[in-house]
Structure formats: structure tokens, C-alpha cells
N, C-alpha and C positions, 0 to 999 in steps of 0.2 A: 419191367415196365417202370423201375423208378424212374429213369433217366427222362423218359416219359412223361410221367409225371409232371416230373420237376417244371419243362417247358410251359404247363398247362399253368402252374404255380405265375408265371411270368406274368406283370400287370397287361393286362391289354388294351390300346386303348381305342375307344371307341368315338365314331363323328357324332359328336353332341349332337343333342334336335333341333337348337338354333344353328349351329354354322354350317347352313345347307351352303352346299357347291354350288359355285355359278358355273353354268354350261361348260364343260369339256375342261374343268378338272375333275379327278378322279376323289372318291370318298375310301379313306384306309379303312380297311376291314380288318376284320384275323387275318396272319398269316400277309399283310400287307397286300391282299388280293384286289385291283383296283375293282370299282363297279362297274358294270358295262358302258359303253355310250351311251349318254342321255338319246333317246331318239325325240327330237322336236318334232311336233305338228304342229299347226296353228292353231288343233282344238285344245291340247293339254299334253302334259307330257308325264309319260310312265316313265317312273324310275325301275328296272329291273336290278335286283340287286341277288347276288350270289346264294344259295343257302347255307347257312352257316351251320356246324357243327358244334355243338358248346360241348358236351362233354367226350373230348377224344377219346377216354378213357373209361368205359362204363363201370367197371371194376370199383372205381375211385369210392364210390358211397360206399361198396359191400366192405371192403376190410380195413374196420377204423382207423386211416393211414393216419400217419406221426404228421402235427399240425404244421412241420415244414411242406409240406409237398399240397395241404389244400389253398385251395388259392384266395387268398386276403380278399379279393374284389371279382363278383360275379359279372360279367359285363350284360349291363341288360339293357333297352331300349323298350319301350312302347311301339318301335316299328318292327318287332317281331311278331309271328303266329307260330306256335306249342303245335308241332306233329305228337304229340302223347296223346292227344283229344280227339277221340272219336266221336263218329255219329250213334245214336238209338236208332234203330231199324223198327219208326214210325207204318212207315208203309208195310203190311204185312206181306206174304212171300207168298205169291196165290200156287204154290205148287201142287202136284194131282196129291201129295198127303194130305192137303190142305181142303183141297176140293172134296174130297171124301169124307173129312172130317164133319165138313161143312154140311154136306148130303146128308151125315146118317142123324144128323139133331133135329129131333120133333119140334113141332109147334111146341109143344110141350117143355123141350127142354130151354126152348130162344128165351120161353115166360120163366123158367127157373133161373139161369144166366144171370136175368133182369133184375128178380127178387135177392139173389148175392150179392150183385151193387150194390145194391140200396143197403144191405147187409154190412157189407164191406164200409161202405160210408156213415153208416152208424159207428162201426166200431172206431174208425177213425175218429170221430167224432166226439167219443168218450173217453178215449186215453189220451189224447189231443189236452181234452179237459183236463184228466188228471194229471197230467204231466204239470199243468202249470200250476196247479192246485199245490203240488209239491214243490217249486221251484214256489211257490208263493209265503206256503208257510214254514220251510225251510229258512228261505230270506227272514223272514220276520223275525222267526228265533233267535237267529244266531245273531241278524245286528240289533237287537234287543240287549243280550247279552253284552254284545260287545259296547252299546253306548251304556249298559248302565254301569259298566267296571271303569270305563274313560269318568263320566259324569261322577262315581263316587270320589276316583284320584283326583278330578280337578276341586272339588270344593273342596278336599281336605287342605290341599295344596294353595289354594287361594287363601285360607287362613295362615299356614304356616310357610309359605312363600317358599317355592320350589318347583315353580311352573313346570322346567325342561324337563321335571322327569316324565311329568304326565305328556309331553309332545314324544318324548323318545316312545314311549310304554304306546301313545295311539300309533305311529308309523310304524311300530317294529309290528303290532297286532294288523295295520294293513297289509304290512310288506308279507308278513307269514303268511295270510289265506292267500294273497295274491300268488306267492311262489305255489302253494296249492294248487290252485288254479292254473297258472302256467305250467307247469310242471306236466302236468295231465296231456296239454295242448301240444305243445313243443315235442315233448319224448313219447306220448301214446298215441295220438291221433291228431297229427296236424290238418287234418281237412274240420276237423271243428273249428276251429281261430276265425275272429271277426261273426260279425252278425250270422254269416251264412247267406245271407238273400242271395249276394250277387252268385254263390255256388247253386241255388237253387233256381235263379234267373238263368242261368244256362244250361240246366237240366230240362227244364221248360221249354228251352229253345233248341234244344235237340240234342246238346251235348253230355256225352258219357263223360263228367268228371269221375276221375276216380275218387272210391270211398267215399263219397257223398252220401249215401241213402245206406251208411251199413248202421246194424247194431250199437257197435262199439261206438260211430261217432255220435250216436243221440246220448248214447250215458257218457262219454267227458263231455259233451255240450251243457248237459244237463249238471252234471256236479263244477264244470267249470264256470259258468253263470253265476252260482248259488256263489262261487267263492270270489268272482270278481265284483258282483254290488254287495257282497259284506265285504269286501277289502276296501272299500271306500272308494273303488273307481268310477271315472264318469261315465258310469254307462250304465243300459237298461237291459230290462230282461225282455223287452219285444223282441226284437231283430230273432235274437236264438227260437224263439216260440216256433215262428215260422218255419225254420230249419228243421225242428223236432218235431213238427207236424208233418211234414213231408217224409222225414225217415219213418216215422210211425205209419204214412201210407202206404210205403213203400212196402216196409217189413208184414201187414196185417195182408195185405191184397196178394204177397206170394203164400200164404200161408206156410212157411217153413222159414227157420235163421239157416246161411250157410255159417253163420259166425258160431252161434251154440249147433251145429249140425244136427238141427232137430226138425224134422218133414214130420209135417201136420196131415197131410196128405186131404188137403183142403183146397179149395180155389185153385187146382193147378189152371185150369182154361185162362186165366190171366200171368201166367209165367209168360209172357213176353211184352218189349216193349210199349207197344201200340195201350196195351189198358195200363199198366204201370205208369205211363207218363199222365194217363189222366187220372187216375187217383193223385198221384205226386202234388198235381194242381189242386184236389178236393185238400189233400193235408194242409198243404199252405196256404188256400183258405180258411180252413179250421185253426194254424197257427193263429194268423192274424184274428181271427174272430175273439178266440181266448185271450190273446190279450188286451185287444182295447175293448172288449164286449161291444162287435160291430160286424154281425154275421154280414151285411149288405158288404159293408165296407172290406169283408175279407172273400167274397167273391168279388167284385170290383178288383182288388190288388190280384187276383190271381188273371185275370181277363187283361188287366192293364201288363203287369210287369213281367206275365210269366206265358202260358199258353199261347200257343201260335195258330192251333187247332181248336175250334170251338163248338159247339153245338148247343141244340136248346136242352135234352135232356142230360145231357153232362152239366149244365147249367144250374140246373136244377138240384140236380143231384148235390153239388156242390154246395149249394145254399142249404141245403138238409146237412149236410156233414158239420159246415159252419153254426148253425141253430145249434146242433145237439152237443156240438164243444163250447159254448158260452153258458149252454143252461146246467150240461154237466157242471163246469164250472160254480155257476152259483150252487147247485145245490150239495154239493162239497163242502163249499167254503160256508153254506148256511148251517152246516150242521156243527162244523169246527166252532162257529164263532157262537154255536149254542142254541139258536131259532131253525129248527130243523123242518124245511119242506117249507122256505122261502126262498123262493126263483128268484125274488127280485133285485138282489145285490147284483151288479154290473160288472164289468172284467177286471183284470188284473191293473191296469190303469184306469179309474175312474176320474176325471176331470171335474165331478158335483156338477148339480142342477144351478145353472142362472138364474138369479131370480128376475121378476117380469120389468122391475122396474128400471135397475141397469140394465136389460136387455135389450132396448129401446133404440135404437138408432135414425139419425135424420138422414136426410138427403144430402145436407153439406158436408155428411163425413165419410162420403163416397170417396171423393178424391183424396181425405185423410186415409183413408183405408188402402189405396191404391199407390200411396208414398209410403205407406208400413212395407206390403208386399216389395215395393223395390229394392227400401233398404233391406230386405231381409235374401233378396235375389244375391246382391250386391256383398252382404256380407258372405252368406250361405258359398257366391264363388270365391273368396278370398280363404275362408277355410280349405274348400275343395283343393284351390292350388298348392297349399301350404301341405297338406295329407297329402295329394303326389308325391311333391318335393319331398316329403318323409319316407312314403313309401317307397320311392326309389332308389335312397340312402338305404331303406332297411333292405332290401332284393340285392343290392350291392355287397353290402358289410355285415350284415348281422342275421347271417343265414345258419348259424349253426345253431342248434336249440338252447345251448346251456347260456351262449350271450343273449337268448328271445328270453331267457329267465329271468335274467340279472336284469334286463332292460325293463321288462316288468315289474322289479320288486321297485327297481330305481322312481318308476310313474307312481307305484302307492305309495311310498315312502312321502316322495314330493307333493302330490295329492294332499296327504293328511300334515305335513309341514304348511303349506301356502293356505288349510284351512285354519290353522289353529295362528296362524301368523295374522289372519286378517282377521278372528276374533278375538287375538290381544290387542291389534292396535286400535279398533273399534270400537273399544267398550267404553268410551266415552261419549261418544256423540249418537249411540243406538241405542239407548234405552228405553223398553216401552214395559207399563205398568202391566204386570198378570192380568191378562183380560178373560174372557168368560170361554175363546177359541181353544178348544184342550191342547196343547201342547204339550206334546209325551217330554221331551227332557228339557224345561225350562232351564236354563244356565244362569245362574245369578251371577257370579263372574264380578265384580267390582262393580256392582250396580248396586243401588240402594236396596234399600228391602221391601218386598212384594211387587218389586220391577223384574225384567229379566234380559238379558243381551240377546238382541233381535237378529244379527246376524249369523249369532251360533244356531238358531234353529232352521238357515238353509242350507248348513252346512252341517249341521248336527242330526242329518234325517235322510233315509235315503230318495234318490233323488224325483220317485213319484211324488210322494208327500210335500217336497219343496214346490212340484209344481202346482198340485193343488194350493198350497197356501199360496203364491203366486196370485193366484185366478181370484183366490177368493176373502182376503184379509179385507179388511173394511179398509177404506183411504185412510192414508194418512199411518197403515202399520210400518212401511219401510220407510229407509231415509235416504234419500236419491244418492247421496255418496258411496252410499253402502251398497247399494243394487249396480251402480257404474264398476267398482270395484270386481263386483261379484263377477258381473259380464264378460269383463277382461279376464278375470283367473279364470273362469272356469272355459272359454272359448278356445285358450289356448289348451287346457287342460284336457279336455274333449275330443282334441286335433292328435294331439298327442297317443291319445292312449287308444284311439280307433285306429285298427294294424296292427295292434300288440298278439302276441300269440295268447290272449287272452280269447273267452267266448263272450260276446259285447255285444250289445245294440246302439246304434247311433239315434233311434229314435228320441228316448227321453231325456239324453244331453242336448238334442238339440231342442227339443220343447222346452228345456230349462232355461238354455240361454234365449232363445226368443219371448219365454215370457218374462224374464230380469230386464230387458230392454224394453222391452213392451210397455212392459209398466212404469220404467223408467217414462216413458213417452208422455204413458199416458198422466203421470203424475207434471210432468212439465204442460201439457195442453191443460191440465186445469188451474194450472197459476197462470196459465196468460189469459183463459178465460175465466176469470177468478168468480168462482163461488156458483158457479153455471152448473148442471148437474150432469150435461150431455159426456164432458169427458171423465169415463169411470174407468179407473187405472185397472181393475180387474179385465173389463172389456176388450183393452188392450195391449193386456199382456193375451189374451188367447189368441188375437190377430198379427200379434209378435212370436207368438211360437207356431202359428201357421205357415209365417211368411217364414221364418227362419228355417225350419225341417225342408218346406216345400223349395228353399233356394239350394238346400245339401244335397236332397236325393230325386229332386226333380217328379215327384208324382201330382197329378192333378186330381185327374178324378176320384180316386179311389181314400188318399187324403181328405177332401173333400165330405165324403160322406160319411170315414173314419171319424174325422173332425165333429162332425154334425152329431155322430148316436153317440160318442163320449162323453159330451157335452148335455146329448137327451135335447137338444134344441134345433129347432127347424127355422128359425126366423137369423142365424144365422149364419144361414145360408147360403147366403148371395154376396156378404161381406167376405169368408171366405174363402169362396169363387172367386173373387175380382183378386183377391192377396194371393193366394198360389196362382191365377194365371200371371200377375204381375211379375209374381219373386220368379216363375218360370223364366219367363222372357228374359230378365235382367241376368239372371244366371245362364243361361245357353249363348247368350250373347259374352261370356267369359270365358266359360268352361263347361265341360260335360259335368252330367250326375254323379255322386261320387261313387253310385255303386258300378257306373259306367267306366269309372275312373280305373276303379279294382277290378274288373271283368279286362280291361284293356292290357294292365300291367300284368295281366298273369297270361299273357299272349290267348286265350283262348278265341278260337274262331266262332265270333256268336254273329249271328244274321238279324241286322236290323228288320225294321216294318217295311221301309222300301228300298229299292236297291239307290246306290251313290247316285246323283247325279252326271249329268254330261256323260255316262255311261253307254248311251244308244247306241255311240259309233263300234262298242266291242263287239264282236259277236262269240256265239258260245267255241268254234272253232280257234279262235286267239285265247279263251280262258282255257278249252280243255287241259287234260293230263294225256301225254302219250308218248311213247308205244303203250298200246293195251295190252295186258299178259291176259290172254284168253285159251279157255279151256275147250277140247270138246267133246260130242255127246260122252264117244264112251271114252276113257282117258285112262294112261299107262298109272298104273299107284306110284310108279318111282318118280315120273314127272311133279304130279300134285304133290310131292313129299318135299318135291326139290323146291319149286317154287314157293310152299307158304315155309319153306325155313328161310329163303333170304331173306335173311333182315336188312339187307340194305333197300329192297321195296317195301316189304310189309303191306302189302294191300290189302285190303279185307272184302273186295267184291269183285267178281270176273264174269265176264260177257261169256256166252257160251255159244261157241259158233259152229254153222251148217260144215261138216266135213266134207259135203258133196259138191261142193261149189270151192274154186282156187279164188283167192284173193288178189284182188287186180288196185292197179295206184296205192295207194296210200292206206286200204285198208286192211284189217287181218281175217275178214271173214264174213261171211251173213248171218248177224243177230237171231239166233233163237232161245236166247235165255240168258239169266242172271243166276249166279248162287255164290252163296256169302263163305266168306273163311270159316263162322263158326257151325256151317253146315257140314262143310268139306271135312274137320274135323269129328264132329259124332260120325261122320261115314267111315273115318280110319279108325275114330277109338272102336266102332264095332265090327269093324272089319268085313266092310260088305265089299267083298270082290268076286270074283271069279276069275279062276286061270286063264281062261280063254274065249278071246271075243264072243265068238257064236257057240259056246260050248252050249249042253241043254242045261246043265246046272243052273238051279233058280239061286237069285241073290237070297241074303237074309231079309225079311222083311221089315223094316224099319218102321216104328209108328211115329206118329210125332209127339207122343207120349216121351221118347228118346231123347226128342230135340230139347224138350221142356225141362226134364229133368237137367240137362245139362247148365242150363240157362241160369242163373247170369254171369258165370263165370266159367265160361268155356277153358279146358284145358289150353295152354300151350302145346304148340307142334313139338317140342322138345322132348314133351311129355308121357308121347306116345312113339312107343317102339316098331318099327317096320324093319322085316328082315329080309334078306338078301334075294330069298326067293319070291315074298310077297310084293317086294317091287316090282316085278314082273307080270303081275297079274294084272288085270282092267279090272274098272268100275265102273257101270251104267249111270248117268248122270241123271236120265230124265224124267225121274219120275222127284229129283228133290228138287229142280230149277225152276225158279219162274219163271214161265213160257211168256209172260207180259210185262217187260219193265218197261217203264217210261223211258220216251226217247224222244231227241230230238234233231231234227237237220241240222249240219255245220256251219245255214246262215243263219240263226235265230241269233237275236239280238240278246246280249246280254240281261236288260230288265226282265225282259222273256223269260230267258233262264231259271231267273235269280224267283220271280213270281211262283213258277212252277215248283221250283223248290222247294221255297219257303211254305206256304201254302200246303202242301201234300207231305211235309217234315219227312223229304226225302231224303237217303243215303246216299246216293250212285244215280246219277243221271244220266244215261250210253249218249253218245253223240252221233250220229249215220249219217253217212254222205246219202246220195239219192235212191241207189239200190240197195237199203236198208245195211249195206255192209258198217262194219264199227270203225269209224275211225278215232274214236278217244274217249273219255269219259269225265264228267266234271264232278267233284265231290266239296263235301261245303267249304273246305281249304282253298277251292279253286277260285268261290264266290267270295269267301271272306277278305279274300287276299287285298280286295282293289277298297281304299275308303279313299273318300272327299279329305283333301286335307289345304287349307288355304287358298282351296275356290279350285285346285290341283287334284287330277286324279291319279294318287300314288297306289305303287304295288308293296306290299311288304312282303322283308323276305320269311321264312321258314327255318327253325331252329329247330336241332331233337332234343329240347331242355326238357 
């Protein structure tokens, strides 16, 4: 194996994204295999690329290989689709067992189930609110301790001279906290890195992302976000709240934890992907609502970013969960802050009320707001482009956990140093009198007595507090030069931080950057209009914040409502909507939103809302995978085991065909049902088979409960031992197959197939010919392969990474 691994270690050259070959040239791929000749037609050009297997040696990760044989560079491009992601079985398998159980449930039983759903949603809300409280309180306590230590040290060394020691203290405190947070993520649970919104978006789209809703992920996420916020990184704690809510929802609705190996024997009916995914969308909504104090915004977030399947009752339950979550948070925080029972304090971040005089806006400001939106869109696109290049670099070179921890520590130390240098450099130009606004840590730092250093307050605070002060400080409390430098430095720091191996949200940093340049813009306007009151810097700080966040993540509806709820002000609805629309238009013209970029870079087979344009010319027959592996109704155990163990194909759904009809032409037999790998594994595990096909011995009766107990981690086929004698037995699949799978004729166009697949949340779609014979099967990867790029429809290649 050593020699083979040395081969893998050779640097692999890839055709870069920009060097698109002209027709006739070949693209160098791995092993120098030329790509197939381009098929030119007057409509579009599809580049068919060869499937590339990136991990030639699957043992490479397991036995800690010496550094020499680990590749320095991991070849990666965004034009890949990873084969490690499976779809969720959102569509119920209506086999005989299922039908029998549904018939057995009485009318009362259905009411009980409905009540149970409401209870689960209530619990989701309560626990999400509690997690938000824990994060909030712990961050506050730790950050207070940290800033007190540093402030004492700075005040002491300002007199004696020796500020470099304070800098080293600050940087090392930051790097220490970040190291702990990053170590947890890089070594214990990599699924907890980043904001978690892209992963949840994929899960709600119907992709099974490994480890995304595990308890371990939740613990690492919560601890990681506490350490990264306290470590002074340019991150917020809002994004991770959404992920945490989703994990809580998945856990509570299953009534057991496979990580802790505990089964509480409750909510057993909900142990399947259909129910779980609906609850996860409620959890994500509860997370948004705890983070921003915006229950309606949470529901709309779930609707806009997540669920592709939606109904009225679900919406109402999700709203219920969001509301409970906000009020649990308020209730616990009110007890903690010493006025128990007061439910009116809003979420984790609260932008404060905008008073009525400043809140007014005139018709002639509308174009100005639109201009602010355009700036936000362009800056957001720049941010995304930089982050895209950085993430590509990280995937290729910084893929070992120890390197990731070191990078995170470097960023932590650099953030502290930048803050310190700016505070130190600006001390002459920006001294403000200590006014009535309560600033927690006024740093005097060379200012005359009774004054404090204003830039120190923006850096010497958790980002949420800084956003608030940018919105509400009276005009004239910030120096334009200060704001300009702050915007510039924080922009690059936030861009560098997103995508590190820490739990981090991008919401607050974007709001902070936007608020800073928005305030700068407001000061500039009030200087031009000299003395008129309409150009209030706080109002433009809010618009700038909305524009910057909209330009980075490209959310429209939910973001408008979240900001309206967080400011408690409906009058700003129109300007915020215009700002976000403009930001989205300008941003989309350049590059996609940040979350979509990260989904693409992880090669997830994500299905958008609409099929790619220009795809009407493709038919199901051209898109489908074939030849299809099928089973008969009564099948030999040996054949089932062989097919499931075949690692080259690794299929998950098998059409079941009628053995009485001879297959003809290109079909493999007449369709009479579909069976899933997970179902077959449960059958083999329980040894549901008889020796001879027509013997009168009956098979062991399996219940649906047996399938639910094995969900969601079905054992791999390798762990199931079938003896040589058992291989000759037969198994009757009749009562387990789904007798009515969705199927379409081979002539159906790609958009038609896509819409059916997307709206029903399918995992397998069987393609038939005229006489209902199976000719192929369409899965998520066959549809996600086609993407519009520069006006051409192109086909992505698959990689087994």
C-alpha cells in the first residue's frame, strides 16, 4: 500500500476554472485522461466529464499515515458533485406493513399524534430558548472577566509605559480561547464548523449531511461558539443558534439519543425522515427567533432558506415553536437579570427602539436608500469572492486538523493586534467626553481626564453591543476617520474568519461592517445638507447594516422581517425592503450568496427552486442512470447480499420487477415496486427467509417497529453475517416493497422530472417505457449534475470524496 499512497501524494494538476478549453482541445484530468469530445449542438454544449475517484486508497484516513504520504494539496474544484451525500426518504414507503398500521390507528389515535406534534414543537421552543440563554450568559460572564483583566492592565501600563505587555496579554488571551474552540471543532466534530446554516439548508433540501443533527455536534457547536465569541473573533452567535435549534428538534422528535445510547420509548411514530425533516424546519425557525427575537422572521427563514415541502398546519406549528422559544429566552433572562416574570426583553441581539423623530424619512430619501443597497450588494459580492478564493485555498492546503487549529489561533491573535494598534493609533483624534450613555469599559488611554477613547468602545466590546451603539449613539459621537478604518479592517477580518474551523455566525460581523459604513455615509450626508435633521446617522447605519448583510447572504423576505422585528419598527419596512432588493440584484449580478457558495464548494447535490433554464431539450432518458439493478419479488439471499456488498455501485433503491414477464429491448422487466437498501438490511439482520420458495413454512413476521428501531443509523452490510447455507434460502419481498413508486415515461423533459422530484421530496424516480418496463432510474445526483454556467448548460463530474 505504501507505493500506491506515494502516487496519490503527487501534486495533481487540474484545469482551472478560467482556462476553459476551446472545442477540440482536451482538458487534463487526473491520470491525464482526456475528457470526452464536446458534443456541440446549436442549443447548448454539455461537457461530459469522466467520474474521478479522488481517494484511490480508502485506508489513507484510518491509519495515521506518515506526513510524507499525505497529499500536500487536495485537488478540488467547484465543478464536482460528491457521491458521499445521500437523499432523505421524505416520501413514505406505502408497503403492506405501513398500510396495515395506518388502518389500525383509530380516529382518537390520529388526534393523539397531532397533540404529540404540538408537544414536540413546544419542547423544541423551550430547549432552543434555554440553549440561547446559556450561550448568552456564559459569553457575557467570560467576556466581562477578559475585558476587566485587559482594562486593568492597560490602565496600569499607560501610566508606567509598557503597553506592549498589554498587547501580548490581549493577543494570548484571545488565541487561548480560540484554540480551545477550534480544537473542539477540528478534532472532535468537524460538522460543527462554520455557521451551520449551509448544512441545515442542505438537510431541509433533502440531503442527508453526515453528522449534521447529532448530539455531539450540538455540544461542540455551543462550546465552540462561546469560545470563539469570547476569543474576540469577528463572529456572531446567531448563525450557530439556527443549527443548534435544528439539532434539538431532530433529537427531541426521535425520543432517544443514539449518541448516548438511551431510548426513552416516546415519539416512536416520528422515527422516519418525513417527520424528522418537518421538525428540523421548526427547530431552525426557533433558532432564528431566539437569536433575533423575531418569531415571524424565523418562520419566514425556514420557508425561504429551507423547506421545499410546506403546508398550513406545519407553518402554524413552526410559528408556535418560534414564539415559545423567544419567550423562554425572555423569561430565563428576566430571572437572571433580576426582574422575574418580565417577558418583554427581546432576543439575543436587540437593535433597540428607534425613536420617532429620527425614524421619519422623506420621499427624496428613497433613491438614497436604493444607492445604499447597491453599495451593500457590491461590497457583499467582493466579500463573497474573497471568501470563495480563501475557502478553495483552505480545502486544498489546510485540510489537516492541527493546521486548522493553528490558523484559527493566528486569526485570533491578529484580530487582537489590529484592534490594539487602531486604538493606539487613533488616541489623539478621537477623544469623547464620558457622557450619559453607559459604556461598560471606558478606556482613558492618553485622553484628558473625564474623556474616553471612542474607537476603543467599538473594539472593546462584543460585536452585538457595538452594533447597538452604532445605531443609537447621538450624532457626532464618532469620528469619520475612525469609522472608515474600522470598516476596512473589520471587513477583511470577518472575511478571513468565516470558514475557519470554529463555530461562527456571519450575521453580526456583516451587520457591524454595514452599520459602520452606513453611519459614515450618514455623517457625509448631514455634512452636505448642513444642519437639516433628515440625515440621521443612526438611520443610515441601520440601512447600511441591512444592505451589507443582504449583499452577503442574499436573503430577502425573512431578513426584512427579522430587521423590522429586531428594531421594533414597522415604518422602516419599505426602505429596508428596497435596500435588500437592490443589494440582492447587484450582488447576484456578480456572484451567488455566501451560503450557496459554501454548499457548492462542499459538492453537495443541492436542488434549487427551479430547474436550470435551457434544459427543456433534455429528456429523462438522457438524464437517467442505467443499467438498473433489480430484484424479483422472491429473491435468493445470496444475490441480495452480493448486490448490497458491491462497493463499486452502492445503490440505495432497487426496483422490484415481475418475474413472469420476459424483459425485452432495453428494459429489465415490468415494474411492480421499489425496495430500499435500509429495508433489505433490516430483513437480513432479522433473518426473514425460508429455505425453499414454495415451502409452507411461514416467514418471521416483521413489524414497522423493527424498521423504526434501526433508523437512522442502519448497520452497514459488512456487519451482517450470512452463512453459506443461508445464502441458498429465499426471501419474499412482497409485503415490504413499496408497490406504488413514482415513475415517469422516458420522454418526459428534464424540467418536468425536476419539478416532480423536488416538490414531492423524492429519492428515487423510476423511468419506464411504454409497457411499464424499467429502463432507468433518476436520483438526486442525476438532476443536480446539470447547472447553468455563463449561459451554457454544463454537466458536473462525480467524485467519491
